Rosetta silent file (secondary structure, phi, psi, omega in degrees, C-alpha in Angstrom):
SEQUENCE: PDDYTALVSQQLTFTSGQSSSGDNTQCFDVDVKDDNVYEGQLPLAFEMFSVHLTSDSSSVAINSTLANATVTIFDNDIVEIGFNQSSYQTTEMAGSVAVCAKLISG
SCORE:     score description
SCORE:     0.000 S_00000001
   1 L     0.000  148.164  178.644    0.032   -0.008   -0.053 S_00000001
   2 L   -69.522  145.520 -178.851    1.089    3.510   -0.650 S_00000001
   3 L   -97.740   15.756 -179.107    2.216    5.613    2.245 S_00000001
   4 E  -146.057  167.474  174.871    0.837    8.809    0.738 S_00000001
   5 L  -106.466  115.995 -175.215   -2.259   10.271   -0.896 S_00000001
   6 L   -64.905  138.612  169.778   -1.784   11.127   -4.533 S_00000001
   7 L  -104.578  116.440  177.290   -2.686   14.628   -5.707 S_00000001
   8 L   -71.648  -40.240  178.463   -3.900   14.795   -9.253 S_00000001
   9 L  -150.739  138.935  174.818   -3.764   18.464   -9.477 S_00000001
  10 L  -142.513  125.405 -177.414   -2.872   21.290   -7.126 S_00000001
  11 L   -94.156  138.219  170.789   -2.901   24.951   -8.320 S_00000001
  12 L  -119.774  129.878  178.217   -0.330   27.416   -7.146 S_00000001
  13 L  -113.102  126.510  176.340   -0.858   31.043   -7.816 S_00000001
  14 L  -115.766  146.648  178.254    1.888   33.658   -7.916 S_00000001
  15 L   -95.501  133.700  178.570    1.386   37.361   -8.172 S_00000001
  16 L   -54.757  133.598 -178.339    3.513   39.243  -10.694 S_00000001
  17 L    89.088    3.121  179.032    6.423   40.902   -8.957 S_00000001
  18 H   -63.795  -36.820 -175.864    6.555   38.449   -6.052 S_00000001
  19 H   -55.887  -37.474 -175.411   10.052   37.287   -6.972 S_00000001
  20 H   -84.840  -19.764  178.566   11.536   40.674   -6.243 S_00000001
  21 H   -87.334   -3.331 -178.261    9.657   41.177   -2.976 S_00000001
  22 L    86.283  -14.751  175.960   10.980   37.999   -1.405 S_00000001
  23 L   -92.985   68.174 -171.018    7.509   36.427   -0.936 S_00000001
  24 L  -119.975   22.066  178.845    7.965   34.015   -3.833 S_00000001
  25 L  -116.119  132.515  175.318    7.310   30.580   -2.384 S_00000001
  26 L  -121.734  136.638 -176.765    4.115   28.581   -2.557 S_00000001
  27 L  -126.900  156.557  170.462    3.816   25.217   -0.812 S_00000001
  28 L  -141.660  153.001  179.832    1.308   22.365   -0.682 S_00000001
  29 L   -95.736  141.857  169.885    0.919   19.286    1.513 S_00000001
  30 L  -112.710  115.424 -177.421    0.997   15.718    0.542 S_00000001
  31 L   -64.030  132.100  176.429   -0.608   13.532    3.279 S_00000001
  32 E  -109.837  131.059  178.252    1.758   10.823    4.570 S_00000001
  33 L   -98.243  130.565  172.041    0.254    7.705    6.216 S_00000001
  34 L   -91.163  101.916 -167.630    1.863    6.037    9.146 S_00000001
  35 L  -101.798   -0.872  179.287    0.551    2.605    8.299 S_00000001
  36 L    57.734   30.066  178.625    2.224    0.162   10.752 S_00000001
  37 L  -112.425  119.839 -178.561    3.190   -2.022    7.831 S_00000001
  38 L   -71.010  120.385 -173.922    6.844   -3.279    7.826 S_00000001
  39 L  -116.437   24.689  178.445    8.178   -2.619    4.315 S_00000001
  40 L   113.191  169.528  178.268   11.741   -4.039    4.577 S_00000001
  41 L   -80.329  148.042  172.634   15.077   -3.386    6.042 S_00000001
  42 L   -66.296  142.819   10.542   16.895   -0.173    5.620 S_00000001
  43 L   -92.385   16.299  179.804   18.259    1.037    3.332 S_00000001
  44 L   -90.142   -4.377 -175.321   15.512   -0.477    1.203 S_00000001
  45 L   -85.946   74.753 -179.501   12.668    0.376    3.366 S_00000001
  46 E  -155.791  164.354  171.120   11.214    3.340    1.622 S_00000001
  47 E  -129.571  150.404 -174.495    8.700    4.491   -1.009 S_00000001
  48 E  -130.126  147.455  169.501    9.209    7.294   -3.517 S_00000001
  49 E  -147.926  157.468 -178.317    6.962    9.447   -5.655 S_00000001
  50 E  -104.577  145.630  170.661    7.603   12.330   -8.041 S_00000001
  51 E  -114.810  139.349 -174.571    6.152   15.784   -8.214 S_00000001
  52 E  -128.333  137.885  171.861    6.022   17.643  -11.497 S_00000001
  53 L   -91.515  136.796  170.624    5.392   21.378  -12.303 S_00000001
  54 L  -140.763  167.166  179.326    3.346   22.174  -15.365 S_00000001
  55 L  -144.083  141.986  178.058    1.641   25.184  -16.684 S_00000001
  56 L   -96.272   -3.958 -177.768   -1.305   25.766  -18.994 S_00000001
  57 L  -100.133  132.260  179.134   -0.181   29.344  -19.638 S_00000001
  58 L   -69.035  -11.675 -178.146    2.173   30.310  -22.465 S_00000001
  59 L   -93.462    1.845 -179.098    3.349   33.269  -20.344 S_00000001
  60 L  -114.721  115.879  177.158    4.702   30.938  -17.600 S_00000001
  61 L   -97.847  133.194  176.023    8.028   29.210  -18.189 S_00000001
  62 L   -93.714  130.850  175.978    8.859   26.200  -16.002 S_00000001
  63 L   -66.844  119.336 -174.639   12.571   26.032  -15.116 S_00000001
  64 L   -63.247  -27.445 -179.295   13.685   22.735  -16.658 S_00000001
  65 L   -88.762  -12.687  178.666   16.183   21.861  -13.969 S_00000001
  66 L  -114.826   16.712 -174.184   13.619   22.626  -11.116 S_00000001
  67 L   -79.076  -22.010 -175.947   10.487   21.183  -12.798 S_00000001
  68 E  -133.792  146.087  177.686   10.525   17.848  -10.999 S_00000001
  69 E  -137.896  148.160  179.999   11.099   16.760   -7.422 S_00000001
  70 E  -114.877  132.944  177.944   11.299   13.378   -5.789 S_00000001
  71 E  -112.011  130.045  177.005    9.883   12.707   -2.283 S_00000001
  72 E  -111.580  126.907  176.511   11.210    9.748   -0.331 S_00000001
  73 E  -105.570  112.979 -179.624    9.231    8.260    2.589 S_00000001
  74 E   -90.381  136.915  179.688   11.362    6.085    4.907 S_00000001
  75 L   -68.454  130.447  176.680    9.677    3.210    6.748 S_00000001
  76 L  -109.020    8.579 -176.165    9.480    3.679   10.466 S_00000001
  77 L   -93.316  143.106  179.091    7.805    0.431   11.206 S_00000001
  78 L  -118.952  158.715  172.449    9.535   -2.489   12.893 S_00000001
  79 L   -98.800  129.299 -179.105    8.700   -6.119   13.170 S_00000001
  80 E  -116.305  121.234 -177.367    8.426   -7.204   16.810 S_00000001
  81 E  -123.211  159.377  174.919    8.506  -10.859   17.643 S_00000001
  82 E  -159.897  169.401  177.554    8.597  -12.732   21.046 S_00000001
  83 E   -77.068  151.420  175.264    8.216  -16.135   22.622 S_00000001
  84 L   -66.454  -25.742  176.558    4.727  -17.157   23.508 S_00000001
  85 L  -147.293  165.904 -177.145    5.871  -17.754   27.120 S_00000001
  86 L   -89.230  -12.132  177.278    8.976  -17.073   29.080 S_00000001
  87 L  -148.844  148.692 -179.379    9.792  -20.662   30.092 S_00000001
  88 L  -129.075  147.870  178.292    9.279  -24.169   28.711 S_00000001
  89 L  -129.657  148.054  175.129    9.598  -27.548   30.435 S_00000001
  90 L  -154.299  176.630  173.681   10.101  -31.032   29.154 S_00000001
  91 L  -114.978  159.444  174.142   11.502  -34.352   30.188 S_00000001
  92 H   -58.703  -30.332 -172.424   14.500  -36.177   28.601 S_00000001
  93 H   -76.465  -19.581 -177.469   12.143  -38.911   27.619 S_00000001
  94 H   -69.256  -27.958 -177.932    9.921  -36.586   25.497 S_00000001
  95 L    83.167  -19.874  175.920   12.624  -36.256   22.845 S_00000001
  96 L  -169.977  168.015  178.224   11.815  -32.641   22.007 S_00000001
  97 L  -136.679  134.832  174.849   10.104  -29.545   23.223 S_00000001
  98 L   -87.022  112.894  175.584    7.955  -27.100   21.179 S_00000001
  99 L  -106.558  124.610 -170.772    9.277  -23.591   21.782 S_00000001
 100 L  -114.768  135.062  173.573    6.939  -21.106   20.100 S_00000001
 101 E  -116.199  156.927  179.233    7.533  -17.536   18.971 S_00000001
 102 E  -137.858  153.464  176.006    4.888  -15.134   17.619 S_00000001
 103 E   -80.991  123.110 -178.962    4.686  -12.018   15.591 S_00000001
 104 E   -92.729  -43.430  174.396    3.588   -9.202   17.882 S_00000001
 105 E  -154.385  155.095  178.836    3.507   -6.368   15.434 S_00000001
 106 L   123.555    0.000    0.000    4.628   -5.629   11.881 S_00000001
């Protein structure tokens, strides 16, 4: 499962002259889900998605080196295991003892 909610379209609006006034940044949020699903060991435990800038206006030029960004979400989930009980008993005559472990989370 994806750890983020995809945005099909997000509109950013800039006012002419903003770049010279210093107030030239527009941001938007992409919701990230903390899903409690173990997705592998680091450094491979991550998901990535790309964000692209486009414009429908011929008067807006998209800087080709800054038109794409990649977001990486690193997995923070761990697998936790443990024994079903803290001690086990058997006799020599039994020949074996079943020692059980269980998945607690992950």
